[in-house]
Backbone as a chain_set.jsonl record, in Angstrom:
{"seq": "XXXXXXXXXXXXXXXXXXXXXXXXXXXXXXXXXXXXXXXXXXXXXXXXXXXXXXXXXXXXXXXXXXXXXXXXXXXXXXXXXXXXXXXXXXXXXXXXXXXXXXXXXXXXXXXXXXXXXXXXXXXXXXXXXXXXXXXXXXXXXXXXXXXXXXXXXXXXXXXXXXXXXXXXXXXXXXXXXXXXXXXXXXXXXXXXXXX", "coords": {"N": [[78.43, 133.45, -119.674], [76.771, 130.513, -120.571], [73.613, 129.504, -119.762], [71.626, 126.794, -119.187], [68.568, 125.317, -118.644], [66.393, 122.667, -117.609], [63.08, 121.434, -117.784], [60.272, 119.361, -116.964], [58.361, 116.358, -116.51], [59.146, 113.815, -114.039], [61.493, 111.366, -115.025], [61.429, 111.976, -117.731], [63.462, 112.386, -119.512], [65.22, 114.416, -119.078], [67.82, 114.328, -117.885], [69.163, 112.765, -119.785], [69.046, 114.447, -122.033], [70.499, 116.63, -121.028], [73.028, 115.459, -120.573], [73.767, 114.825, -123.211], [73.984, 117.395, -124.279], [76.1, 118.207, -122.715], [78.208, 116.632, -123.691], [78.369, 117.746, -126.227], [79.174, 120.323, -125.467], [81.693, 119.736, -124.446], [83.011, 119.198, -126.801], [83.581, 121.693, -127.695], [85.393, 122.648, -125.975], [84.388, 123.847, -123.65], [84.154, 124.88, -120.27], [82.178, 123.205, -118.091], [79.432, 122.824, -115.788], [77.132, 121.176, -113.616], [74.235, 122.107, -111.898], [72.153, 121.143, -109.653], [69.004, 121.388, -108.188], [67.771, 119.321, -106.763], [69.992, 117.776, -106.107], [71.326, 119.569, -104.474], [69.519, 119.653, -102.368], [69.633, 116.974, -101.57], [72.333, 116.799, -100.667], [72.136, 118.533, -98.511], [70.268, 117.119, -96.907], [71.766, 114.822, -96.379], [73.888, 115.954, -94.963], [72.506, 116.708, -92.694], [71.959, 114.297, -91.593], [69.671, 112.976, -92.369], [69.526, 111.327, -94.551], [71.438, 108.545, -95.861], [74.932, 109.069, -96.394], [76.325, 107.844, -98.484], [74.614, 107.462, -100.623], [73.531, 108.166, -103.956], [71.621, 110.444, -105.982], [70.167, 109.03, -107.968], [69.961, 106.562, -106.794], [68.08, 106.576, -104.812], [65.24, 105.395, -103.009], [61.585, 105.29, -103.002], [60.686, 106.177, -100.446], [62.929, 107.597, -99.557], [63.072, 109.558, -101.526], [60.745, 110.877, -100.858], [61.547, 112.041, -98.456], [63.356, 113.954, -99.388], [61.611, 115.613, -100.85], [59.935, 116.507, -98.764], [61.772, 117.885, -97.109], [62.577, 119.83, -98.901], [60.217, 121.371, -99.189], [59.877, 122.12, -96.48], [62.181, 123.721, -95.89], [61.86, 125.804, -97.698], [59.499, 126.856, -96.721], [60.287, 127.689, -94.171], [62.499, 129.425, -94.63], [62.03, 130.946, -96.857], [60.747, 131.132, -100.195], [62.755, 131.212, -102.069], [64.933, 129.816, -101.074], [66.47, 127.464, -101.907], [67.17, 128.299, -104.429], [68.831, 130.504, -103.881], [71.024, 129.182, -102.755], [71.989, 127.632, -104.928], [72.497, 129.688, -106.747], [74.64, 131.061, -105.551], [76.664, 129.118, -105.774], [76.957, 128.902, -108.591], [77.812, 131.489, -109.252], [80.244, 131.561, -107.889], [81.713, 129.523, -109.159], [81.747, 130.166, -111.917], [81.353, 128.904, -114.588], [81.721, 128.111, -118.148], [79.514, 126.973, -119.305], [76.526, 126.358, -117.692], [74.439, 123.955, -116.363], [71.114, 123.346, -115.401], [69.408, 120.783, -114.321], [66.813, 120.361, -113.409], [64.491, 122.247, -113.238], [61.773, 123.235, -111.346], [59.858, 124.877, -110.096], [57.842, 127.876, -110.297], [59.173, 130.029, -109.162], [61.865, 129.242, -109.291], [62.14, 129.19, -112.066], [61.694, 131.893, -112.719], [63.927, 133.161, -111.49], [65.942, 131.883, -112.967], [65.4, 132.67, -115.653], [65.802, 135.366, -115.289], [68.54, 135.451, -115.168], [69.151, 135.179, -117.762], [68.844, 132.667, -118.818], [68.398, 129.711, -120.895], [65.527, 127.932, -121.438], [64.594, 124.61, -121.547], [62.123, 122.356, -122.304], [61.379, 119.017, -121.642], [59.706, 116.239, -122.849], [58.395, 113.075, -122.397], [56.653, 110.592, -124.096], [54.063, 108.095, -124.124], [53.368, 105.12, -126.099], [50.833, 105.585, -127.168], [50.789, 108.287, -127.359], [50.156, 109.725, -125.103], [51.196, 111.553, -122.135], [54.084, 110.335, -120.435], [54.029, 109.02, -117.179], [55.817, 108.903, -114.277], [56.055, 106.331, -111.856], [57.191, 106.421, -109.388], [56.72, 108.595, -107.787], [54.409, 111.132, -106.646], [52.278, 112.03, -109.154], [50.798, 114.337, -109.196], [51.944, 116.134, -107.54], [52.943, 119.439, -106.732], [55.611, 120.002, -107.448], [55.937, 118.424, -109.624], [54.112, 119.406, -111.43], [54.06, 122.211, -111.632], [55.404, 123.656, -113.684], [54.385, 122.689, -116.04], [52.778, 124.018, -117.902], [54.168, 126.291, -118.396], [55.775, 128.535, -120.607], [58.465, 127.52, -122.731], [61.797, 127.935, -124.061], [62.73, 126.08, -125.829], [61.751, 122.805, -127.02], [61.795, 119.356, -126.357], [60.718, 116.328, -127.471], [59.873, 112.961, -127.208], [59.271, 109.467, -127.688], [58.879, 106.757, -125.291], [61.862, 105.03, -124.759], [63.144, 106.138, -126.956], [65.85, 107.15, -126.902], [68.054, 107.954, -128.444], [66.87, 109.806, -130.138], [66.159, 111.833, -128.338], [68.745, 112.617, -127.568], [69.77, 113.532, -130.045], [68.057, 115.71, -130.62], [68.705, 117.308, -128.441], [71.432, 117.948, -128.87], [71.242, 119.407, -131.243], [69.734, 121.595, -130.334], [71.549, 122.594, -128.421], [73.662, 123.447, -130.079], [72.378, 125.488, -131.478], [71.796, 127.23, -129.331], [74.412, 127.85, -128.501], [75.344, 129.287, -130.723], [73.446, 131.386, -130.736], [73.985, 132.565, -128.257], [76.619, 133.448, -128.667], [76.118, 135.363, -130.639], [74.477, 137.155, -129.189], [76.251, 137.979, -127.195], [78.236, 139.199, -128.746], [76.747, 141.324, -129.805], [76.209, 142.808, -127.486], [78.812, 143.545, -126.828], [79.459, 145.17, -129.025], [77.639, 147.24, -128.622], [78.56, 148.258, -126.204], [80.969, 149.335, -126.944]], "CA": [[78.081, 132.093, -119.312], [75.554, 129.946, -121.143], [72.83, 128.84, -118.718], [70.596, 125.964, -119.81], [67.781, 124.608, -117.644], [65.452, 121.683, -118.133], [61.885, 121.128, -117.008], [59.524, 118.206, -117.454], [58.025, 115.39, -115.46], [60.178, 112.844, -113.677], [61.803, 110.298, -116.001], [61.042, 112.417, -119.076], [64.637, 112.435, -120.371], [65.983, 115.645, -118.809], [69.233, 113.997, -117.688], [69.686, 112.314, -121.076], [69.236, 115.65, -122.856], [71.58, 117.415, -120.445], [74.301, 114.771, -120.828], [74.083, 114.989, -124.632], [74.476, 118.77, -124.433], [77.408, 118.239, -122.075], [79.173, 116.083, -124.652], [78.527, 118.781, -127.256], [79.969, 121.4, -124.867], [83.076, 119.246, -124.382], [83.562, 119.318, -128.152], [83.967, 123.092, -127.904], [86.296, 122.97, -124.858], [83.736, 124.67, -122.645], [84.131, 124.419, -118.878], [80.756, 123.049, -117.779], [79.054, 122.322, -114.47], [75.713, 120.931, -113.397], [73.745, 122.631, -110.63], [70.85, 120.507, -109.479], [68.299, 121.694, -106.951], [67.572, 118.09, -105.997], [71.304, 117.399, -105.559], [71.553, 120.506, -103.369], [68.666, 119.202, -101.261], [70.197, 115.697, -101.126], [73.526, 117.089, -99.868], [71.646, 119.113, -97.256], [69.682, 116.024, -96.121], [72.863, 113.974, -95.916], [74.598, 116.717, -93.94], [71.661, 116.737, -91.503], [71.767, 112.922, -91.139], [68.348, 112.479, -92.747], [69.739, 110.293, -95.574], [72.81, 108.037, -95.841], [75.875, 109.862, -97.188], [76.836, 107.11, -99.654], [73.619, 107.353, -101.696], [73.42, 109.176, -105.006], [70.222, 110.789, -106.285], [69.516, 107.97, -108.754], [69.847, 105.354, -105.972], [67.089, 106.762, -103.764], [63.946, 104.727, -103.166], [60.454, 106.209, -102.878], [60.668, 106.786, -99.114], [64.014, 108.568, -99.504], [62.639, 110.681, -102.359], [59.749, 111.607, -100.061], [62.302, 112.855, -97.496], [63.876, 115.109, -100.141], [60.482, 116.501, -101.146], [59.497, 117.13, -97.514], [62.793, 118.856, -96.698], [62.498, 120.926, -99.867], [59.089, 122.215, -98.783], [60.113, 122.672, -95.139], [63.184, 124.783, -95.93], [61.26, 126.955, -98.391], [58.502, 127.432, -95.817], [60.986, 128.342, -93.051], [63.501, 130.426, -95.003], [61.619, 131.669, -98.052], [60.568, 130.366, -101.436], [63.986, 131.208, -102.861], [66.026, 129.235, -100.289], [67.333, 126.594, -102.724], [67.661, 129.141, -105.526], [69.972, 131.271, -103.361], [72.177, 128.273, -102.581], [72.519, 127.299, -106.255], [72.99, 130.931, -107.329], [75.973, 131.303, -104.985], [77.61, 128.153, -106.375], [77.197, 129.275, -109.989], [78.616, 132.724, -109.294], [81.592, 131.24, -107.432], [82.391, 128.644, -110.129], [81.86, 130.86, -113.2], [81.597, 128.0, -115.723], [81.31, 128.589, -119.471], [78.154, 126.448, -119.484], [75.917, 125.853, -116.459], [73.208, 123.201, -116.592], [70.169, 123.133, -114.296], [68.636, 119.675, -114.899], [65.527, 120.096, -112.775], [63.65, 123.395, -112.88], [60.51, 122.654, -110.885], [58.871, 125.838, -109.582], [57.802, 129.172, -110.965], [60.207, 130.869, -108.575], [63.138, 128.821, -109.894], [62.133, 129.618, -113.462], [61.847, 133.354, -112.735], [65.343, 133.423, -111.205], [66.702, 131.35, -114.091], [65.202, 133.553, -116.812], [66.435, 136.631, -114.929], [69.966, 135.324, -115.47], [69.309, 135.008, -119.209], [68.905, 131.238, -119.121], [67.607, 129.075, -121.96], [64.661, 126.923, -120.826], [64.282, 123.475, -122.427], [61.143, 121.411, -121.758], [61.533, 117.66, -122.164], [58.494, 115.449, -122.63], [58.399, 111.675, -122.83], [55.282, 110.156, -124.333], [53.807, 106.666, -124.296], [53.1, 104.712, -127.489], [49.574, 106.181, -127.62], [50.946, 109.737, -127.4], [49.873, 110.342, -123.801], [52.428, 111.817, -121.375], [54.577, 109.294, -119.539], [53.954, 109.402, -115.774], [56.665, 108.048, -113.44], [55.278, 105.749, -110.764], [57.93, 106.495, -108.12], [56.378, 109.832, -107.077], [53.046, 111.612, -106.855], [52.246, 112.79, -110.403], [50.077, 115.595, -108.993], [52.701, 117.004, -106.64], [53.255, 120.705, -107.409], [56.949, 119.964, -108.044], [55.799, 117.727, -110.91], [53.143, 120.039, -112.316], [54.091, 123.677, -111.623], [55.897, 124.252, -114.929], [53.883, 121.965, -117.213], [52.207, 124.943, -118.888], [55.034, 127.476, -118.543], [56.438, 128.513, -121.919], [59.897, 127.217, -122.772], [62.471, 128.419, -125.265], [62.903, 124.924, -126.716], [61.002, 121.624, -126.601], [62.257, 118.043, -126.795], [59.624, 115.377, -127.267], [60.2, 111.653, -127.77], [58.591, 108.33, -127.082], [59.651, 105.915, -124.383], [62.875, 104.237, -125.444], [63.766, 106.861, -128.072], [66.948, 107.884, -126.284], [68.87, 108.592, -129.482], [66.127, 110.975, -130.618], [66.332, 112.866, -127.315], [70.123, 113.112, -127.681], [69.93, 114.3, -131.293], [67.375, 117.0, -130.447], [69.456, 118.09, -127.452], [72.648, 118.474, -129.5], [70.805, 120.449, -132.176], [69.364, 122.762, -129.531], [72.764, 123.159, -127.842], [74.391, 124.174, -131.122], [71.642, 126.728, -131.716], [72.016, 128.097, -128.17], [75.814, 128.307, -128.563], [75.391, 130.326, -131.753], [72.644, 132.516, -130.266], [74.722, 133.208, -127.164], [77.746, 134.164, -129.277], [75.559, 136.547, -131.299], [74.035, 138.097, -128.147], [77.463, 138.527, -126.561], [78.86, 140.118, -129.709], [75.901, 142.52, -129.893], [76.441, 143.576, -126.25], [80.163, 144.118, -126.954], [79.394, 146.278, -129.996], [76.894, 148.325, -127.993], [79.404, 148.828, -125.155], [82.069, 150.09, -127.577]], "C": [[76.779, 131.7, -120.006], [74.862, 129.169, -120.031], [71.67, 128.108, -119.38], [69.894, 125.177, -118.721], [66.716, 123.749, -118.286], [64.264, 121.534, -117.196], [61.181, 119.96, -117.689], [59.271, 117.257, -116.305], [59.218, 114.489, -115.162], [60.292, 111.777, -114.763], [61.413, 110.679, -117.43], [62.228, 112.431, -120.044], [65.491, 113.672, -120.157], [67.476, 115.353, -118.658], [69.886, 113.546, -118.993], [69.982, 113.509, -121.975], [70.411, 116.47, -122.345], [72.943, 116.766, -120.729], [74.715, 114.9, -122.289], [74.6, 116.399, -124.905], [75.864, 118.912, -123.805], [78.503, 117.701, -122.982], [79.426, 117.1, -125.765], [79.37, 119.943, -126.724], [81.438, 121.004, -124.78], [83.768, 119.387, -125.733], [84.007, 120.732, -128.491], [84.879, 123.59, -126.782], [85.693, 123.94, -123.859], [83.917, 124.037, -121.263], [82.663, 124.368, -118.475], [80.577, 122.505, -116.375], [77.554, 122.125, -114.442], [75.347, 121.403, -111.995], [72.312, 122.151, -110.448], [70.23, 120.908, -108.151], [68.126, 120.43, -106.118], [68.887, 117.592, -105.407], [71.649, 118.295, -104.369], [70.76, 120.071, -102.142], [69.194, 117.884, -100.695], [71.416, 115.935, -100.231], [73.137, 117.677, -98.506], [71.102, 118.007, -96.353], [70.768, 115.108, -95.572], [73.65, 114.667, -94.81], [73.838, 116.785, -92.624], [71.406, 115.339, -90.932], [70.413, 112.337, -91.477], [68.416, 111.376, -93.805], [71.187, 109.828, -95.509], [73.711, 108.798, -96.818], [76.284, 109.16, -98.475], [75.86, 107.073, -100.831], [73.725, 108.512, -102.692], [71.936, 109.36, -105.306], [69.501, 109.646, -106.989], [69.332, 106.676, -107.967], [68.746, 105.434, -104.922], [65.803, 105.997, -104.061], [62.821, 105.739, -102.913], [60.428, 106.906, -101.519], [61.756, 107.861, -98.989], [63.711, 109.79, -100.378], [61.616, 111.536, -101.617], [60.424, 112.504, -99.025], [62.808, 114.122, -98.188], [62.754, 116.115, -100.427], [60.042, 117.235, -99.875], [60.491, 118.197, -97.049], [62.767, 120.073, -97.62], [61.392, 121.905, -99.476], [59.359, 122.892, -97.438], [61.078, 123.855, -95.177], [62.652, 126.017, -96.649], [60.24, 127.638, -97.491], [59.2, 128.226, -94.714], [61.826, 129.54, -93.489], [63.191, 131.17, -96.3], [61.626, 130.791, -99.287], [61.861, 130.25, -102.236], [65.177, 130.582, -102.133], [66.988, 128.414, -101.148], [67.915, 127.369, -103.893], [68.898, 129.917, -105.072], [71.214, 130.395, -103.224], [72.82, 127.934, -103.924], [73.135, 128.537, -106.906], [74.408, 131.243, -106.836], [77.004, 130.38, -105.625], [77.958, 128.543, -107.819], [78.105, 130.496, -110.059], [80.042, 132.495, -108.801], [82.373, 130.473, -108.505], [82.672, 129.326, -111.465], [82.182, 129.913, -114.371], [81.241, 128.675, -117.047], [79.859, 128.196, -119.743], [77.683, 125.896, -118.145], [74.599, 125.179, -116.817], [72.407, 123.114, -115.296], [69.224, 122.027, -114.783], [67.216, 119.536, -114.383], [64.816, 121.367, -112.319], [62.27, 122.862, -112.518], [59.449, 123.666, -110.477], [58.918, 127.13, -110.388], [58.888, 130.105, -110.447], [61.583, 130.535, -109.159], [63.229, 129.314, -111.34], [62.325, 131.127, -113.582], [63.308, 133.754, -112.499], [66.206, 133.059, -112.422], [66.601, 132.26, -115.32], [65.813, 134.929, -116.552], [67.932, 136.637, -115.181], [70.226, 135.141, -116.967], [69.37, 133.561, -119.649], [67.994, 130.815, -120.259], [66.844, 127.9, -121.334], [64.286, 125.866, -121.866], [63.286, 122.57, -121.712], [61.319, 120.071, -122.451], [60.268, 116.881, -121.828], [58.678, 114.054, -123.221], [56.955, 111.233, -122.981], [55.225, 108.639, -124.479], [53.498, 106.378, -125.758], [51.818, 105.336, -128.033], [49.618, 107.718, -127.66], [50.649, 110.448, -126.092], [51.182, 110.569, -123.037], [52.799, 110.629, -120.493], [54.536, 109.829, -118.107], [54.801, 108.408, -114.978], [55.861, 107.577, -112.236], [55.97, 105.877, -109.408], [57.696, 107.789, -107.359], [54.955, 110.236, -107.42], [53.005, 112.465, -108.125], [51.531, 114.128, -110.294], [50.783, 116.541, -108.024], [53.038, 118.287, -107.391], [54.656, 120.743, -108.026], [56.944, 119.231, -109.392], [54.976, 118.538, -111.909], [53.303, 121.548, -112.503], [54.496, 124.295, -112.954], [55.357, 123.575, -116.192], [53.33, 122.889, -118.296], [53.02, 126.22, -119.054], [55.715, 127.421, -119.901], [57.929, 128.239, -121.771], [60.484, 127.834, -124.035], [62.592, 127.32, -126.31], [62.152, 123.732, -126.13], [61.646, 120.377, -127.195], [61.134, 117.076, -126.477], [59.994, 114.071, -127.948], [59.425, 110.584, -127.029], [59.499, 107.579, -126.133], [60.621, 105.068, -125.193], [63.579, 104.945, -126.588], [64.889, 107.772, -127.571], [67.788, 108.609, -127.327], [68.19, 109.837, -130.053], [66.251, 112.132, -129.622], [67.725, 113.471, -127.44], [70.303, 113.986, -128.917], [69.26, 115.67, -131.186], [68.162, 117.904, -129.498], [70.701, 118.71, -128.074], [72.298, 119.591, -130.482], [70.459, 121.732, -131.425], [70.613, 123.403, -128.93], [73.527, 123.976, -128.884], [73.692, 125.484, -131.479], [71.886, 127.717, -130.574], [73.432, 128.674, -128.195], [75.951, 129.45, -129.558], [74.63, 131.581, -131.308], [73.374, 133.284, -129.174], [75.901, 134.014, -127.709], [77.256, 135.446, -129.951], [75.115, 137.592, -130.278], [75.231, 138.768, -127.476], [78.156, 139.526, -127.465], [78.068, 141.416, -129.819], [76.097, 143.408, -128.662], [77.806, 144.251, -126.323], [80.175, 145.309, -127.906], [78.697, 147.488, -129.388], [77.756, 149.037, -126.944], [80.528, 149.669, -125.735], [81.487, 151.249, -128.302]], "O": [[75.812, 132.463, -120.021], [75.459, 128.277, -119.427], [70.836, 128.719, -120.048], [70.536, 124.454, -117.959], [66.204, 124.059, -119.362], [64.417, 121.51, -115.975], [61.465, 119.625, -118.839], [59.903, 117.353, -115.253], [60.171, 114.416, -115.938], [59.292, 111.351, -115.339], [61.104, 109.81, -118.245], [62.033, 112.482, -121.259], [66.385, 113.956, -120.953], [68.305, 116.053, -119.239], [71.029, 113.905, -119.274], [71.04, 113.578, -122.601], [71.225, 116.952, -123.132], [73.897, 117.457, -121.084], [75.9, 115.068, -122.577], [75.546, 116.577, -125.672], [76.703, 119.657, -124.311], [79.601, 118.256, -123.034], [80.565, 117.29, -126.191], [80.194, 120.49, -127.457], [82.324, 121.827, -125.012], [84.966, 119.663, -125.8], [84.729, 120.944, -129.466], [85.113, 124.791, -126.648], [86.403, 124.764, -123.284], [83.842, 122.818, -121.111], [81.976, 125.389, -118.516], [81.448, 121.819, -115.84], [76.803, 122.804, -115.142], [76.061, 121.131, -111.03], [71.38, 122.704, -111.031], [70.864, 120.78, -107.104], [68.311, 120.459, -104.902], [68.891, 117.037, -104.308], [72.201, 117.827, -103.373], [71.262, 120.114, -101.019], [69.205, 117.692, -99.479], [71.521, 115.342, -99.157], [73.74, 117.352, -97.484], [71.433, 117.957, -95.168], [70.691, 114.67, -94.424], [74.034, 114.031, -93.828], [74.445, 116.904, -91.559], [70.727, 115.196, -89.915], [70.036, 111.301, -90.928], [67.482, 110.586, -93.944], [72.073, 110.603, -95.15], [73.297, 109.128, -97.929], [76.564, 109.829, -99.47], [76.249, 106.689, -101.934], [73.97, 109.66, -102.324], [71.106, 108.533, -104.93], [68.361, 109.326, -106.653], [68.62, 105.78, -108.42], [68.502, 104.458, -104.212], [65.336, 105.953, -105.199], [63.086, 106.91, -102.642], [60.171, 108.108, -101.451], [61.529, 108.91, -98.386], [64.049, 110.917, -100.017], [61.617, 112.762, -101.73], [59.939, 113.6, -98.743], [62.702, 115.221, -97.645], [62.937, 117.322, -100.264], [59.805, 118.443, -99.905], [60.09, 119.288, -96.642], [62.917, 121.208, -97.168], [61.608, 123.116, -99.436], [59.103, 124.085, -97.273], [60.815, 124.884, -94.555], [62.953, 127.145, -96.259], [60.129, 128.864, -97.497], [58.754, 129.318, -94.361], [61.862, 130.558, -92.798], [64.017, 131.946, -96.781], [62.402, 129.843, -99.402], [62.041, 129.297, -102.994], [66.32, 130.797, -102.537], [68.196, 128.648, -101.116], [69.048, 127.112, -104.302], [69.895, 129.98, -105.791], [72.323, 130.825, -103.542], [74.044, 127.946, -104.051], [74.182, 128.443, -107.547], [75.269, 131.641, -107.62], [78.099, 130.82, -105.977], [79.125, 128.514, -108.21], [79.057, 130.526, -110.839], [80.962, 133.176, -109.256], [83.552, 130.743, -108.732], [83.715, 129.092, -112.077], [83.181, 130.108, -115.064], [80.542, 129.688, -117.064], [79.084, 128.959, -120.32], [78.357, 125.066, -117.536], [73.752, 125.764, -117.492], [72.959, 122.842, -114.229], [68.327, 122.303, -115.58], [66.474, 118.679, -114.863], [64.568, 121.538, -111.125], [61.665, 122.121, -113.293], [58.259, 123.353, -110.505], [59.902, 127.429, -111.065], [59.457, 130.883, -111.212], [62.364, 131.43, -109.48], [64.275, 129.794, -111.776], [63.05, 131.587, -114.464], [63.854, 134.586, -113.224], [67.075, 133.824, -112.842], [67.611, 132.576, -115.948], [66.287, 135.586, -117.479], [68.529, 137.694, -115.383], [71.369, 134.97, -117.391], [69.884, 133.255, -120.724], [66.98, 131.448, -120.55], [67.449, 126.989, -120.77], [63.736, 126.18, -122.922], [63.576, 122.068, -120.626], [61.399, 119.992, -123.677], [59.817, 116.862, -120.683], [59.062, 113.889, -124.378], [56.129, 111.471, -122.099], [56.188, 107.994, -124.894], [53.38, 107.301, -126.564], [51.72, 105.591, -129.234], [48.614, 108.366, -127.956], [50.868, 111.654, -125.983], [52.163, 109.861, -123.263], [51.935, 110.0, -119.882], [54.958, 110.957, -117.85], [54.534, 107.206, -115.001], [55.08, 108.339, -111.666], [55.404, 105.486, -108.387], [58.396, 108.063, -106.384], [54.372, 109.732, -108.38], [53.636, 113.521, -108.17], [51.638, 114.964, -111.191], [50.276, 117.622, -107.725], [53.385, 118.233, -108.571], [54.872, 121.438, -109.018], [57.855, 119.408, -110.201], [55.135, 118.366, -113.118], [52.738, 122.11, -113.441], [53.983, 125.352, -113.321], [55.825, 123.861, -117.295], [53.41, 122.569, -119.482], [52.608, 127.13, -119.774], [56.188, 126.359, -120.308], [58.565, 128.671, -120.809], [59.758, 128.206, -124.957], [62.561, 127.581, -127.512], [61.939, 123.647, -124.921], [61.994, 120.342, -128.375], [60.657, 117.015, -125.343], [60.381, 114.059, -129.117], [58.984, 110.777, -125.896], [60.72, 107.736, -126.157], [60.241, 104.461, -126.195], [64.533, 104.399, -127.143], [64.878, 108.984, -127.786], [68.19, 109.753, -127.115], [68.859, 110.807, -130.409], [66.429, 113.281, -130.025], [67.877, 114.693, -127.422], [70.913, 115.053, -128.846], [69.828, 116.675, -131.611], [68.273, 119.109, -129.721], [70.994, 119.88, -127.828], [72.989, 120.608, -130.538], [70.848, 122.825, -131.837], [70.731, 124.629, -128.925], [73.986, 125.08, -128.592], [74.356, 126.483, -131.755], [72.15, 128.895, -130.813], [73.621, 129.862, -127.937], [76.595, 130.459, -129.272], [75.112, 132.7, -131.483], [73.377, 134.515, -129.17], [76.151, 135.133, -127.261], [77.899, 136.491, -129.848], [75.347, 138.785, -130.475], [75.22, 139.973, -127.224], [78.61, 140.576, -127.011], [78.655, 142.494, -129.914], [76.145, 144.631, -128.787], [77.945, 145.407, -125.922], [80.814, 146.326, -127.637], [79.112, 148.626, -129.608], [77.696, 150.259, -126.808], [80.993, 150.612, -125.094], [82.22, 152.027, -128.912]]}, "num_chains": 1, "name": "protein.A"}
């Protein structure tokens, strides 16, 4: 399984990059799935009646996003730092996709688990016209979920200005094709060693 995870601030282009890689995966007839920590938390909140069931992640307002953040912290505090990781890990192992995308790596613990599975980490950065990092206004830019991985090394980097969606997509497809080739080479090397 190829495991690709994305980190970066909110509204940096992670979803755009992931969707472009998904289209590239479709071109190779790969079975793909997305495993989002925030989606996992949203489903949990909806199941607990904390958020309306009909809402999707992209439809949430600031107050609803705050609920997700609070629940995320509460569950990790009550049941361990790896609570959400364990839930996503079970889903991935049950589904066994050819390509698994994690669009929102946010904590060091998530990154450690992800790298332990042999995942490829892609950092996405959106910059303003003056080159400064873009900061989304719909959440606290200093929240640890926004900042924990800002200085963590990544395997690949995507950087583009606001509005340069095509550039993000092009970089993402190039990276996906490299990862696909690298994964095939790693798998072949393991097979040769086993024989």
